[in-house]
N, C-alpha and C positions, 0 to 999 in steps of 0.2 A: 721560678719560685718553688715549684713542686719538688724539684731536685734538692734545693736547699732545705726544704721542709723535711724531706725524707732523711737527709743526713742528720739534721737536728733530732729527728725522731729516733734514729739509730743510736746516737750518742746518749740521748735521754734514757733509752731502754738499757744501754750498757751501764749507765750510772745507777739506775734502779736495781739492776741485777747485782752489781757490786755491793750496794748498800744492803740489799736483802741478804747476801752472803755474810756480810759483816755482822748484821743484826742476828742472823741465825747462829753464827759461830759464838757470839757473845752470849746468846740465850743458852746455848749448849753448855758453855762454861759455867753460867749461873746455875743451871740445873745440876751439874756435877758437884758444885759447892753445896747446894741444898742437900743433895744425897749424902755427902760426907757429914753434914750437920746432924743427920738423924741416925748415923751408925752408932751402935752400942758403946764403942770405945771412945767416942768423942766426949771430951770434958765440957763442963758447963761454960767455962771461959772460951773454949774453942767455938762452941755454939754461938755465943754472943759475937765473937769476932767474925765468924762466917756470916751471921745475920747482917752485921753492919756492912760487910763487903758485898753481900748479895744485894742489899738495898741500894748501895752506892752504884754498883754496876748496872742494876736494872734501871735506875733513874737516868744514868748517863745514856744507856741504850735507847730509852724512850725519847729523850731529848734529841739524840742523833737521828732517830727514825722520823721524828716530826719535821726536822729541818732539812 
C-alpha cells in the first residue's frame, strides 16, 4: 500500500507542478497584455479590447486553477 501511495503522491505532485507552470505562464501573458494597455500609443479601442481579453483569460485561469 505504501508503495502505491508514494506513486500516487508522485503523480499528484507532477500534475500540480504542471498546473502551476500553466497558470504561471497564463498570468505572465495577462500581465504583458495589461502592460500593453497602458502604453501611451495604445488607442482607446485597443484598451477596451485588451481589458476584455485580460478579464476572459484571468477568469479561465482562475477556473482552471480551482479544478
